[in-house]
N, C-alpha and C positions, 0 to 999 in steps of 0.2 A: 478460452473457453471455462464451462462452466462445470461446478462439478456436478457430480453426479449422488444423488443419496434416494437409496430403496426410499419406498413406499412405507415403511414400518420402522424407520430407521430416526431416530431424533437429533438431531447435532445437536453440538454444545458449543459451536466455532466461538471465538474471541476476536479474529481474525479476518477480514477477509482484503489479501494480498493482491493489486493490482501493478501492472507493469506502465511506465507512459514517459514516453522521450522528454517532455517538459513536463513530467510529473510537480515541480516549484510553483508554476505557470496555472496547474489543475489542481494544487491545492490553494491557490488562493481562489482561483474560480467557485470551487466548492465552498470557501469560507464566506465569500460572500455572498452565497446560499444560502447561509447559515448551518454547514455540514461538517462536522468536527474531521479531522482525519490528523493522521498522525506515519511519522515517519519513524519506526521501529531501528534502522540499523544507517545511521546517515555518512558512521563510518565504519568501515568494512573490521570485522575483530583482527585480522593480521595487522592493520594499521595505528588499532589502538594500543593507547598508552597499556594496557594490561597484559599484551605481546610483545612489546616494543625489545624485550629482550631476544628475539626469537629472530631479528634484525632483517625482517622481513621489510622491503621497500614496496612504491607505487608500483604495477605491473607486476608482481609475484604472479597475483590471483587476478587477472583482470577480468573474469565475466564475476565473482563477486564485487568490485571495483566496479562494475559496469551496474547491478543491481541494486549499487546501495547509493547510484544517482538519479536511476528509475523507480525504486518501489513503493508504493503508498497504500498505508493501511486504513480500507474504508470501512463505515459503522457495519458494524452486524449484527445477530444477536433476536432474541425472542422479544427483547424490548422495545424491536421496532414493528408499531403495527407496518399495514398495508400505506397506506396514507406516507409514512416516512421512508419505506422504501420508494414508493412510485417518486417520491421529493430525489432520493438520491439520483435512480435512475432518469431521470428529467434531465439534471444538473449535470450528471457528466456524459448523457447526451447532446445535451445547448452546449458541451465544449470542446465539439468537432471542429472548431474554427482555432482552437489554438493549436 
């Protein structure tokens, strides 16, 4: 579902995060189309070294772990003109076969 933005609002988003069960394949597909994307949290916080003293193990927070495997940040922002937006959209639509 796309976010709703009222007509009188000018959002300042810097991340547009999507989920895909084959995220890494989607990211490669986008890269082949010249589209950069990022994985912001490849390791869920509870499994990172920063929180290792808390003793959390894999399986402690299954939703966070699943999201760390499936989320991908797409380009977004005022720097993307309509042509660039259409290019991203077309690349994602062509990834349906993934």
